[in-house]
N, CA, C and O of each residue as an XYZ file, in Angstrom:
868
protein
N     127.479    133.724    135.010
C     126.270    133.277    134.343
C     125.031    133.898    134.964
O     124.162    134.406    134.256
N     124.952    133.858    136.272
C     123.796    134.441    136.929
C     123.757    135.935    136.733
O     122.688    136.518    136.550
N     124.953    136.576    136.773
C     124.967    138.015    136.595
C     124.486    138.414    135.216
O     123.856    139.459    135.055
N     124.780    137.579    134.205
C     124.313    137.864    132.849
C     122.794    137.792    132.787
O     122.158    138.605    132.117
N     122.207    136.815    133.489
C     120.752    136.720    133.531
C     120.155    137.944    134.184
O     119.120    138.451    133.750
N     120.825    138.427    135.252
C     120.333    139.638    135.909
C     120.364    140.818    134.960
O     119.447    141.639    134.940
N     121.442    140.897    134.161
C     121.541    141.990    133.207
C     120.443    141.890    132.168
O     119.842    142.898    131.797
N     120.173    140.666    131.689
C     119.127    140.482    130.700
C     117.765    140.867    131.251
O     116.911    141.378    130.525
N     117.568    140.615    132.555
C     116.290    140.938    133.158
C     116.097    142.432    133.297
O     114.970    142.903    133.449
N     117.194    143.190    133.247
C     117.091    144.627    133.443
C     116.929    145.396    132.136
O     116.823    146.622    132.152
N     116.909    144.695    131.009
C     116.754    145.392    129.743
C     115.702    144.696    128.907
O     115.415    143.515    129.100
N     115.136    145.435    127.987
C     114.110    144.860    127.125
C     114.749    144.378    125.839
O     114.836    143.172    125.605
N     115.195    145.293    125.008
C     115.908    144.924    123.790
C     117.133    145.816    123.669
O     117.080    147.001    123.999
N     118.234    145.247    123.197
C     119.410    146.078    122.978
C     119.271    146.796    121.636
O     118.393    146.453    120.844
N     120.132    147.796    121.368
C     119.994    148.574    120.126
C     120.014    147.734    118.860
O     119.276    148.023    117.919
N     120.847    146.696    118.819
C     120.914    145.857    117.626
C     119.587    145.154    117.398
O     119.094    145.100    116.271
N     119.010    144.618    118.462
C     117.724    143.941    118.338
C     116.635    144.903    117.887
O     115.817    144.558    117.034
N     116.618    146.107    118.452
C     115.588    147.080    118.078
C     115.704    147.466    116.609
O     114.709    147.501    115.885
N     116.927    147.755    116.178
C     117.126    148.194    114.794
C     116.803    147.066    113.813
O     116.135    147.294    112.804
N     117.268    145.866    114.102
C     117.029    144.767    113.174
C     115.543    144.431    113.066
O     115.072    144.048    111.995
N     114.809    144.569    114.155
C     113.366    144.316    114.088
C     112.680    145.360    113.208
O     111.795    145.020    112.423
N     113.076    146.616    113.330
C     112.494    147.675    112.504
C     112.824    147.444    111.032
O     111.949    147.555    110.173
N     114.085    147.124    110.738
C     114.486    146.882    109.353
C     113.748    145.675    108.791
O     113.298    145.691    107.645
N     113.628    144.635    109.598
C     112.892    143.454    109.168
C     111.450    143.818    108.817
O     110.932    143.400    107.781
N     110.807    144.599    109.686
C     109.426    144.996    109.418
C     109.297    145.846    108.169
O     108.349    145.687    107.400
N     110.255    146.755    107.960
C     110.222    147.606    106.775
C     110.377    146.786    105.502
O     109.687    147.030    104.512
N     111.283    145.814    105.530
C     111.492    144.980    104.343
C     110.278    144.105    104.060
O     109.920    143.891    102.902
N     109.651    143.603    105.106
C     108.452    142.798    104.912
C     107.355    143.631    104.244
O     106.696    143.169    103.313
N     107.166    144.864    104.731
C     106.149    145.739    104.138
C     106.513    146.092    102.705
O     105.640    146.204    101.844
N     107.806    146.267    102.451
C     108.262    146.643    101.111
C     107.985    145.543    100.093
O     107.767    145.830     98.916
N     107.993    144.295    100.533
C     107.693    143.210     99.597
C     106.247    143.277     99.114
O     105.930    142.810     98.020
N     105.364    143.863     99.940
C     103.972    144.015     99.520
C     103.793    145.253     98.652
O     103.212    145.181     97.569
N     104.296    146.393     99.133
C     104.109    147.624     98.367
C     104.846    147.551     97.041
O     104.417    148.157     96.060
N     105.958    146.812     97.000
C     106.702    146.671     95.752
C     105.964    145.866     94.712
O     106.319    145.891     93.533
N     104.930    145.144     95.141
C     104.166    144.341     94.188
C     102.981    145.101     93.596
O     102.279    144.575     92.732
N     102.751    146.347     94.059
C     101.672    147.143     93.492
C     101.952    147.434     92.028
O     103.101    147.632     91.635
N     100.927    147.459     91.247
C     101.034    147.866     89.847
C     100.469    149.265     89.702
O      99.488    149.619     90.355
N     101.087    150.052     88.850
C     100.603    151.417     88.627
C      99.161    151.402     88.134
O      98.414    152.356     88.354
N      98.779    150.333     87.478
C      97.416    150.235     86.956
C      96.439    149.641     87.965
O      95.271    149.431     87.639
N      96.899    149.366     89.187
C      96.039    148.741     90.180
C      94.911    149.677     90.585
O      95.157    150.864     90.798
N      93.686    149.186     90.698
C      92.594    150.017     91.161
C      92.729    150.326     92.642
O      93.465    149.646     93.356
N      92.022    151.348     93.107
C      92.137    151.774     94.502
C      91.796    150.687     95.484
O      92.450    150.565     96.520
N      90.781    149.886     95.184
C      90.384    148.830     96.107
C      91.490    147.799     96.277
O      91.713    147.288     97.374
N      92.178    147.498     95.183
C      93.280    146.532     95.263
C      94.413    147.071     96.126
O      95.028    146.328     96.891
N      94.685    148.366     95.998
C      95.744    148.976     96.803
C      95.389    148.900     98.279
O      96.237    148.560     99.104
N      94.146    149.214     98.620
C      93.735    149.151    100.021
C      93.822    147.723    100.552
O      94.223    147.510    101.696
N      93.454    146.756     99.737
C      93.544    145.359    100.140
C      94.993    144.968    100.409
O      95.289    144.285    101.390
N      95.892    145.407     99.530
C      97.298    145.082     99.701
C      97.883    145.778    100.923
O      98.747    145.220    101.598
N      97.422    146.987    101.212
C      97.897    147.695    102.400
C      97.513    146.928    103.664
O      98.331    146.759    104.568
N      96.265    146.468    103.719
C      95.829    145.678    104.869
C      96.578    144.353    104.924
O      96.884    143.850    106.005
N      96.872    143.790    103.758
C      97.621    142.537    103.713
C      99.034    142.733    104.269
O      99.542    141.884    105.001
N      99.665    143.863    103.914
C     101.006    144.154    104.421
C     100.988    144.299    105.937
O     101.864    143.785    106.632
N      99.970    145.012    106.445
C      99.864    145.186    107.888
C      99.598    143.848    108.573
O     100.194    143.545    109.607
N      98.705    143.053    107.995
C      98.397    141.750    108.574
C      99.595    140.815    108.559
O      99.827    140.072    109.513
N     100.354    140.857    107.472
C     101.536    140.008    107.360
C     102.563    140.373    108.427
O     103.127    139.497    109.083
N     102.804    141.685    108.596
C     103.772    142.099    109.605
C     103.281    141.795    111.007
O     104.079    141.494    111.895
N     101.975    141.869    111.214
C     101.424    141.505    112.517
C     101.676    140.020    112.794
O     102.077    139.646    113.896
N     101.434    139.176    111.777
C     101.648    137.741    111.945
C     103.118    137.418    112.176
O     103.457    136.636    113.064
N     103.990    138.023    111.373
C     105.409    137.759    111.534
C     105.949    138.364    112.823
O     106.841    137.797    113.454
N     105.406    139.518    113.215
C     105.822    140.113    114.481
C     105.459    139.221    115.651
O     106.241    139.066    116.589
N     104.267    138.631    115.596
C     103.839    137.713    116.649
C     104.731    136.478    116.678
O     105.138    136.020    117.745
N     105.028    135.944    115.500
C     105.915    134.779    115.424
C     107.297    135.109    115.969
O     107.882    134.328    116.719
N     107.813    136.274    115.584
C     109.133    136.694    116.040
C     109.148    136.891    117.550
O     110.134    136.566    118.212
N     108.056    137.424    118.094
C     107.967    137.640    119.536
C     107.989    136.315    120.290
O     108.669    136.185    121.308
N     107.246    135.336    119.789
C     107.231    134.015    120.431
C     108.616    133.370    120.361
O     109.082    132.793    121.343
N     109.271    133.466    119.212
C     110.596    132.878    119.070
C     111.622    133.609    119.930
O     112.603    133.008    120.370
N     111.405    134.891    120.170
C     112.266    135.654    121.081
C     112.212    135.044    122.479
O     113.246    134.873    123.125
N     111.005    134.717    122.945
C     110.860    134.086    124.261
C     111.465    132.683    124.271
O     112.109    132.280    125.240
N     111.249    131.946    123.181
C     111.821    130.599    123.091
C     113.346    130.656    123.157
O     113.970    129.851    123.849
N     113.945    131.608    122.436
C     115.407    131.711    122.421
C     115.945    132.068    123.801
O     116.994    131.567    124.207
N     115.224    132.941    124.530
C     115.647    133.279    125.888
C     115.621    132.043    126.782
O     116.556    131.790    127.542
N     114.541    131.285    126.678
C     114.392    130.080    127.496
C     115.492    129.072    127.188
O     116.088    128.503    128.102
N     115.759    128.853    125.911
C     116.787    127.892    125.518
C     118.168    128.338    126.000
O     118.941    127.525    126.506
N     118.478    129.620    125.844
C     119.780    130.125    126.254
C     119.965    130.002    127.766
O     121.052    129.661    128.231
N     118.920    130.276    128.525
C     119.034    130.145    129.982
C     119.173    128.690    130.404
O     119.906    128.378    131.343
N     118.469    127.801    129.712
C     118.620    126.374    129.995
C     120.046    125.924    129.715
O     120.616    125.135    130.469
N     120.626    126.435    128.618
C     122.008    126.085    128.275
C     122.967    126.535    129.371
O     123.885    125.801    129.735
N     122.758    127.739    129.896
C     123.649    128.250    130.942
C     123.506    127.454    132.232
O     124.500    127.156    132.895
N     122.268    127.110    132.588
C     122.051    126.332    133.808
C     122.680    124.950    133.674
O     123.317    124.462    134.608
N     122.505    124.322    132.522
C     123.094    123.000    132.292
C     124.612    123.067    132.369
O     125.253    122.191    132.950
N     125.184    124.121    131.775
C     126.634    124.294    131.808
C     127.123    124.481    133.239
O     128.142    123.911    133.629
N     126.393    125.283    134.025
C     126.764    125.514    135.411
C     126.668    124.224    136.229
O     127.535    123.950    137.060
N     125.635    123.446    136.000
C     125.478    122.179    136.720
C     126.590    121.196    136.367
O     127.098    120.492    137.240
N     126.965    121.146    135.107
C     128.062    120.271    134.693
C     129.373    120.715    135.325
O     130.178    119.883    135.744
N     129.589    122.029    135.393
C     130.808    122.562    135.988
C     130.887    122.207    137.465
O     131.945    121.814    137.956
N     129.783    122.341    138.167
C     129.770    122.070    139.597
C     129.834    120.577    139.912
O     130.197    120.186    141.022
N     129.484    119.752    138.938
C     129.475    118.311    139.174
C     130.800    117.641    138.817
O     131.126    116.587    139.364
N     131.564    118.242    137.908
C     132.785    117.585    137.444
C     133.890    117.619    138.494
O     133.993    118.563    139.278
N     134.698    116.593    138.495
C     135.866    116.516    139.376
C     137.165    116.652    138.581
O     138.259    116.596    139.143
N     137.030    116.830    137.279
C     138.186    116.919    136.390
C     138.544    118.388    136.174
O     137.757    119.117    135.571
N     139.709    118.848    136.647
C     140.089    120.260    136.497
C     140.130    120.720    135.038
O     139.723    121.838    134.720
N     140.626    119.848    134.154
C     140.711    120.227    132.739
C     139.314    120.373    132.134
O     139.067    121.288    131.348
N     138.410    119.475    132.501
C     137.034    119.564    132.022
C     136.372    120.835    132.547
O     135.603    121.485    131.838
N     136.678    121.180    133.797
C     136.109    122.395    134.385
C     136.587    123.627    133.634
O     135.801    124.533    133.358
N     137.872    123.665    133.303
C     138.395    124.816    132.560
C     137.764    124.893    131.167
O     137.448    125.973    130.669
N     137.590    123.721    130.555
C     136.974    123.705    129.224
C     135.542    124.239    129.270
O     135.111    124.963    128.373
N     134.811    123.873    130.322
C     133.433    124.349    130.464
C     133.387    125.859    130.688
O     132.529    126.550    130.140
N     134.310    126.358    131.491
C     134.365    127.807    131.724
C     134.674    128.527    130.421
O     134.043    129.534    130.100
N     135.641    128.016    129.673
C     136.013    128.648    128.402
C     134.856    128.628    127.408
O     134.667    129.579    126.649
N     134.078    127.537    127.416
C     132.959    127.445    126.478
C     131.856    128.443    126.790
O     131.041    128.762    125.924
N     131.828    128.939    128.031
C     130.812    129.918    128.418
C     131.230    131.342    128.066
O     130.415    132.263    128.128
N     132.489    131.523    127.698
C     133.002    132.854    127.383
C     132.972    133.102    125.878
O     133.030    132.153    125.096
N     132.882    134.379    125.461
C     133.057    134.692    124.034
C     134.414    134.173    123.549
O     135.379    134.134    124.312
N     134.478    133.780    122.295
C     135.663    133.106    121.767
C     136.943    133.908    121.980
O     137.942    133.363    122.450
N     136.925    135.190    121.643
C     138.154    135.986    121.759
C     138.555    136.165    123.220
O     139.741    136.150    123.548
N     137.567    136.335    124.094
C     137.860    136.489    125.514
C     138.419    135.187    126.081
O     139.327    135.197    126.911
N     137.865    134.071    125.622
C     138.350    132.765    126.074
C     139.798    132.539    125.647
O     140.596    131.992    126.407
N     140.131    132.959    124.435
C     141.492    132.788    123.932
C     142.482    133.688    124.661
O     143.641    133.317    124.845
N     142.029    134.873    125.076
C     142.929    135.840    125.699
C     143.075    135.637    127.203
O     144.048    136.099    127.798
N     142.117    134.951    127.819
C     142.132    134.790    129.272
C     143.267    133.863    129.704
O     143.482    132.807    129.109
N     143.979    134.270    130.735
C     145.061    133.452    131.272
C     144.487    132.317    132.117
O     143.338    132.394    132.552
N     145.273    131.262    132.356
C     144.807    130.161    133.211
C     144.363    130.639    134.584
O     143.416    130.101    135.158
N     145.049    131.656    135.114
C     144.665    132.182    136.420
C     143.280    132.801    136.412
O     142.514    132.644    137.362
N     142.963    133.509    135.329
C     141.635    134.122    135.201
C     140.570    133.040    135.078
O     139.506    133.133    135.692
N     140.859    132.021    134.288
C     139.902    130.920    134.117
C     139.648    130.223    135.454
O     138.509    129.905    135.795
N     140.732    129.989    136.209
C     140.579    129.336    137.510
C     139.777    130.203    138.477
O     138.976    129.689    139.259
N     139.991    131.519    138.426
C     139.239    132.423    139.305
C     137.757    132.403    138.955
O     136.903    132.400    139.842
N     137.455    132.390    137.657
C     136.055    132.297    137.225
C     135.436    130.975    137.667
O     134.281    130.920    138.088
N     136.235    129.907    137.560
C     135.742    128.593    137.960
C     135.368    128.592    139.441
O     134.315    128.074    139.812
N     136.222    129.165    140.287
C     135.942    129.192    141.721
C     134.679    129.997    142.023
O     133.888    129.643    142.897
N     134.516    131.080    141.284
C     133.317    131.897    141.487
C     132.055    131.149    141.090
O     131.049    131.186    141.798
N     132.118    130.471    139.952
C     130.951    129.748    139.449
C     130.601    128.541    140.309
O     129.435    128.156    140.401
N     131.609    127.944    140.939
C     131.334    126.812    141.818
C     130.484    127.222    143.014
O     129.793    126.394    143.608
N     130.538    128.507    143.364
C     129.754    129.002    144.493
C     128.465    129.686    144.047
O     127.721    130.224    144.867
N     128.210    129.659    142.741
C     127.039    130.341    142.202
C     125.832    129.416    142.206
O     125.923    128.250    141.822
N     124.720    129.945    142.637
C     123.477    129.176    142.639
C     122.829    129.261    141.262
O     122.715    130.342    140.682
N     122.409    128.118    140.749
C     121.771    128.089    139.430
C     120.489    128.911    139.452
O     119.658    128.729    140.342
N     120.311    129.818    138.481
C     119.094    130.640    138.452
C     117.872    129.822    138.072
O     117.976    128.757    137.463
N     116.723    130.340    138.443
C     115.480    129.661    138.069
C     115.206    129.863    136.586
O     115.461    130.923    136.015
N     114.678    128.805    135.986
C     114.374    128.862    134.555
C     112.975    129.435    134.342
O     112.057    128.733    133.917
N     112.836    130.697    134.639
C     111.543    131.359    134.466
C     111.740    132.584    133.583
O     112.828    133.157    133.520
N     110.693    132.964    132.918
C     110.715    134.189    132.117
C     110.269    135.352    132.990
O     109.257    135.279    133.688
N     111.046    136.422    132.934
C     110.765    137.600    133.746
C     109.749    138.508    133.044
O     109.559    138.410    131.832
N     109.101    139.388    133.807
C     108.175    140.344    133.168
C     108.824    141.131    132.043
O     108.184    141.427    131.034
N     110.096    141.469    132.217
C     110.773    142.225    131.159
C     111.004    141.379    129.910
O     111.133    141.921    128.813
N     111.059    140.071    130.064
C     111.169    139.205    128.891
C     109.899    139.311    128.050
O     109.959    139.411    126.825
N     108.748    139.289    128.727
C     107.481    139.443    128.007
C     107.366    140.852    127.419
O     106.797    141.045    126.345
N     107.916    141.833    128.146
C     107.940    143.196    127.599
C     108.806    143.247    126.352
O     108.496    143.962    125.399
N     109.907    142.475    126.363
C     110.760    142.413    125.182
C     110.041    141.801    124.004
O     110.166    142.276    122.875
N     109.279    140.735    124.266
C     108.516    140.097    123.191
C     107.472    141.064    122.636
O     107.263    141.135    121.425
N     106.821    141.803    123.526
C     105.838    142.795    123.081
C     106.512    143.891    122.265
O     105.942    144.385    121.293
N     107.729    144.272    122.663
C     108.472    145.290    121.917
C     108.826    144.790    120.527
O     108.768    145.547    119.558
N     109.195    143.509    120.425
C     109.482    142.922    119.113
C     108.265    143.034    118.210
O     108.369    143.473    117.064
N     107.104    142.632    118.737
C     105.863    142.713    117.966
C     105.568    144.152    117.557
O     105.231    144.418    116.404
N     105.696    145.082    118.509
C     105.375    146.485    118.237
C     106.306    147.083    117.187
O     105.859    147.840    116.325
N     107.588    146.754    117.251
C     108.552    147.314    116.306
C     108.298    146.821    114.886
O     108.354    147.595    113.931
N     108.017    145.519    114.754
C     107.771    144.976    113.422
C     106.518    145.601    112.817
O     106.502    145.957    111.639
N     105.468    145.731    113.627
C     104.222    146.317    113.128
C     104.396    147.810    112.846
O     103.948    148.307    111.813
N     105.047    148.524    113.772
C     105.228    149.975    113.592
C     106.034    150.295    112.347
O     105.810    151.323    111.707
N     106.983    149.410    111.996
C     107.805    149.646    110.806
C     106.984    149.597    109.531
O     107.437    150.056    108.482
N     105.775    149.043    109.611
C     104.916    148.969    108.426
C     104.401    150.335    108.023
O     104.291    150.633    106.833
N     104.083    151.168    109.002
C     103.339    152.392    108.722
C     104.080    153.407    107.854
O     103.460    153.968    106.951
N     105.383    153.678    108.075
C     106.044    154.617    107.156
C     106.021    154.143    105.703
O     106.061    154.957    104.780
N     105.955    152.821    105.503
C     105.984    152.273    104.148
C     104.622    152.407    103.470
O     104.557    152.608    102.257
N     103.539    152.299    104.230
C     102.205    152.341    103.622
C     101.549    153.709    103.699
O     100.545    153.947    103.028
N     102.101    154.621    104.510
C     101.490    155.953    104.653
C     101.349    156.698    103.328
O     100.305    157.307    103.099
N     102.362    156.680    102.430
C     102.194    157.413    101.166
C     100.968    156.980    100.376
O     100.370    157.793     99.672
N     100.586    155.718    100.481
C      99.421    155.234     99.743
C      98.112    155.749    100.347
O      97.068    155.721     99.696
N      98.175    156.215    101.586
C      96.992    156.769    102.232
C      96.760    158.229    101.847
O      95.626    158.707    101.831
N      97.851    158.925    101.540
C      97.743    160.368    101.341
C      98.022    160.830     99.916
O      97.733    161.978     99.579
N      98.577    159.964     99.075
C      98.886    160.350     97.699
C      97.981    159.592     96.747
O      97.911    158.364     96.789
N      97.292    160.322     95.893
C      96.394    159.685     94.929
C      97.144    159.106     93.736
O      96.671    158.172     93.089
N      98.316    159.667     93.448
C      99.154    159.166     92.354
C      99.883    157.926     92.854
O     100.781    158.024     93.689
N      99.496    156.754     92.342
C     100.049    155.506     92.854
C     101.543    155.394     92.593
O     102.290    154.928     93.453
N     101.983    155.815     91.417
C     103.416    155.722     91.109
C     104.228    156.591     92.052
O     105.276    156.172     92.544
N     103.740    157.821     92.308
C     104.431    158.711     93.237
C     104.433    158.121     94.644
O     105.431    158.202     95.360
N     103.310    157.528     95.032
C     103.222    156.916     96.357
C     104.210    155.756     96.491
O     104.823    155.574     97.543
N     104.360    154.979     95.425
C     105.307    153.866     95.460
C     106.732    154.362     95.640
O     107.501    153.794     96.416
N     107.084    155.431     94.915
C     108.446    155.964     95.025
C     108.677    156.570     96.417
O     109.752    156.417     96.997
N     107.659    157.258     96.944
C     107.782    157.827     98.288
C     107.917    156.723     99.331
O     108.681    156.851    100.288
N     107.171    155.642     99.138
C     107.259    154.513    100.048
C     108.652    153.900    100.035
O     109.213    153.590    101.085
N     109.204    153.728     98.839
C     110.558    153.186     98.729
C     111.582    154.110     99.381
O     112.520    153.656    100.035
N     111.384    155.422     99.191
C     112.309    156.391     99.791
C     112.256    156.319    101.314
O     113.290    156.386    101.980
N     111.052    156.184    101.862
C     110.921    156.075    103.315
C     111.546    154.783    103.831
O     112.115    154.754    104.923
N     111.438    153.717    103.044
C     112.079    152.455    103.437
C     113.601    152.623    103.493
O     114.253    152.157    104.427
N     114.154    153.296    102.479
C     115.601    153.540    102.457
C     116.007    154.444    103.612
O     117.041    154.221    104.241
N     115.192    155.472    103.896
C     115.480    156.372    105.013
C     115.456    155.607    106.336
O     116.296    155.836    107.206
N     114.505    154.711    106.481
C     114.434    153.889    107.688
C     115.718    153.084    107.873
O     116.247    152.978    108.980
N     116.209    152.520    106.774
C     117.436    151.732    106.861
C     118.648    152.606    107.138
O     119.565    152.204    107.854
N     118.648    153.811    106.563
C     119.761    154.735    106.818
C     119.821    155.099    108.297
O     120.894    155.077    108.900
N     118.678    155.433    108.880
C     118.635    155.782    110.301
C     119.021    154.573    111.153
O     119.763    154.696    112.128
N     118.504    153.399    110.767
C     118.877    152.190    111.486
C     120.366    151.921    111.418
O     120.977    151.531    112.412
N     120.953    152.128    110.250
C     122.389    151.941    110.101
C     123.184    152.912    110.956
O     124.206    152.536    111.531
N     122.733    154.153    111.047
C     123.418    155.143    111.890
C     123.373    154.728    113.358
O     124.353    154.883    114.086
N     122.231    154.200    113.783
C     122.116    153.742    115.169
C     123.065    152.578    115.422
O     123.724    152.521    116.461
N     123.133    151.651    114.471
C     124.053    150.522    114.611
C     125.504    150.997    114.637
O     126.312    150.498    115.420
N     125.828    151.961    113.780
C     127.187    152.494    113.754
C     127.571    153.137    115.066
O     128.682    152.949    115.562
N     126.637    153.905    115.629
C     126.887    154.538    116.924
C     127.071    153.487    118.014
O     127.955    153.608    118.863
N     126.236    152.462    117.983
C     126.328    151.402    118.994
C     127.634    150.629    118.867
O     128.213    150.214    119.871
N     128.102    150.432    117.626
C     129.327    149.667    117.386
C     130.582    150.488    117.639
O     131.684    149.942    117.688
N     130.420    151.798    117.800
C     131.582    152.647    117.983
C     132.264    153.012    116.679
O     133.384    153.522    116.680
N     131.592    152.751    115.565
C     132.135    153.097    114.256
C     131.563    154.409    113.768
O     131.073    155.220    114.553
N     131.629    154.608    112.472
C     131.112    155.837    111.869
C     129.615    155.682    111.606
O     129.225    154.880    110.757
N     128.768    156.434    112.318
C     127.330    156.329    112.072
C     126.961    156.633    110.621
O     126.088    155.981    110.048
N     127.632    157.630    110.029
C     127.328    157.989    108.648
C     127.666    156.837    107.700
O     126.888    156.524    106.799
N     128.805    156.219    107.900
C     129.204    155.109    107.027
C     128.245    153.932    107.169
O     127.822    153.342    106.174
N     127.909    153.598    108.397
C     126.955    152.510    108.623
C     125.606    152.843    107.998
O     124.955    151.992    107.391
N     125.196    154.116    108.163
C     123.919    154.527    107.594
C     123.905    154.416    106.088
O     122.927    153.954    105.501
N     125.000    154.842    105.454
C     125.079    154.777    103.997
C     125.097    153.332    103.501
O     124.489    153.011    102.480
N     125.796    152.469    104.229
C     125.830    151.054    103.841
C     124.432    150.448    103.918
O     123.999    149.746    103.005
N     123.734    150.725    105.014
C     122.386    150.187    105.157
C     121.447    150.799    104.122
O     120.573    150.112    103.591
N     121.624    152.092    103.834
C     120.807    152.727    102.803
C     121.096    152.100    101.442
O     120.185    151.900    100.639
N     122.372    151.790    101.188
C     122.725    151.122     99.934
C     122.041    149.774     99.807
O     121.564    149.401     98.735
N     122.001    149.054    100.909
C     121.283    147.776    100.901
C     119.810    148.010    100.602
O     119.195    147.268     99.837
N     119.248    149.059    101.219
C     117.844    149.380    100.978
C     117.570    149.742     99.531
O     116.590    149.278     98.948
N     118.439    150.576     98.938
C     118.275    150.962     97.539
C     118.348    149.732     96.640
O     117.546    149.574     95.720
N     119.319    148.864     96.915
C     119.471    147.644     96.118
C     118.216    146.789     96.172
O     117.733    146.305     95.148
N     117.690    146.608     97.389
C     116.481    145.810     97.539
C     115.291    146.472     96.855
O     114.473    145.799     96.228
N     115.200    147.810     96.980
C     114.086    148.512     96.348
C     114.149    148.379     94.815
O     113.127    148.177     94.160
N     115.360    148.496     94.260
C     115.513    148.366     92.798
C     115.120    146.954     92.352
O     114.445    146.780     91.337
N     115.546    145.961     93.115
C     115.194    144.578     92.766
C     113.686    144.390     92.794
O     113.107    143.786     91.891
N     113.052    144.916     93.848
C     111.601    144.756     93.973
C     110.867    145.475     92.846
O     109.909    144.945     92.283
N     111.325    146.698     92.517
C     110.688    147.452     91.426
C     110.868    146.719     90.107
O     109.940    146.651     89.301
N     112.061    146.169     89.881
C     112.314    145.464     88.623
C     111.496    144.189     88.503
O     111.266    143.690     87.401
N     111.060    143.666     89.636
C     110.237    142.462     89.624
C     108.749    142.762     89.528
O     107.910    141.867     89.629
N     108.436    144.053     89.328
C     107.034    144.407     89.128
C     106.521    145.500     90.014
O     105.340    145.842     89.955
N     107.400    146.073     90.856
C     106.948    147.132     91.746
C     106.769    148.441     91.025
O     106.390    149.438     91.640
């Protein structure tokens, strides 16, 4: 348990967290750009662009705060579990607590000897302090930055293209490209086919873009 906290303190966000935050930000921005009308005047488009950026900023801030809350709750859960393990005198209860701290498949595969060895190790482990590390705050800042940064590829076409319909299609294409790249990163991280993961995520992006366009985009 303590070693896991040490590992968490040494990293900001894992690849899955980074990719999902970017995809989340892109989809949030797409809900705004997808609501543009081809007949919209320039001032309305600029207002909606600022609204998309403001919305992602607000949601990024909310997501960052909840990221810190989730870290705090998870660490409290581990400390409570460790304290219960060290306090119990029931061997069966101790094994159950150790198993509950392990991933389900690992818990099912672990032999009684392995569980007992983990129990002995944890009995000698000092409960970590329930504090947020500097890297935790860096992680929250990264969450905010990723959600906000994901907005810009979606709204950039509206800054440089005077044809609103063309800008909308370019924006949708960039959103799909963002998801394709994100899917490839997830595929690589999972040890699967990056191309297949990328295509699946791009398919999800295309589906969402078509739905948004059909609803008035």
